[in-house]
N, C-alpha and C positions, 0 to 999 in steps of 0.2 A: 420154234425150232433153233436149239443153241447148237452153235458149231465152235470148237476149237481152233479149227484151222483159218487164217484170215483169206485164204485163197483156194477157189473150187476150180476143178476142171469142168470142162462140158459136160461129161455124162454125169456128174454130181450134181451140176445147174439145172440139166434136164430131168433128174430125178426129182429133185425140190418142187419144180413145178409140173411135174406129172406129163410130161412132153418127151419126143424125141430129140436127139442131138441134132438132125438137120433142121429141126423147128427152132431151135435156139440160134443157131446160127443165120436164118432166114429173119429171126426177130431182128438181129444184129444188123443185118444187110438192109432191112427196111427202115432202119433207124429207131426202132419201137423197142430196144432193149439196149444195156449197156455195153458199149465195147470192152472187150478184155484186154489185159495187160498182156504184152506180148513178151515172153520171156527167152524165146529164141526163135528161129526159123519154124518149130514145128510146135511149138509149146505156147497155149496161151491159158491163163488162168483169169478168173473173175474176182474181183475183191469181193469178200463178204459183205462189207460196209457198204460199197455201191448197190450191191442186191437189196440190202435192205433201204436204203434211199428210194430205191426205184418201186420196191414192194409198197411204200408210204404214198409215194406218188399215185400209184395205181388205185391205192384204197381212197385217197382223195377225189379221184375222178368217179369213183363209183358214189362216194358217200360224201358229196361235199359239206 
């Protein structure tokens, strides 16, 4: 999946993984997902490259 934007909102991240927004935030809280970059008090974005690294790590856990 090629993305032109270097940063994604929580709704875009949730759509990418087929889960709800609260699930994304729960994964972050549990330490199972990259933390977003805080842009302001009510704004957070995930780096697309951070998500790609996380995906590669998850694939290595499944297929070492």
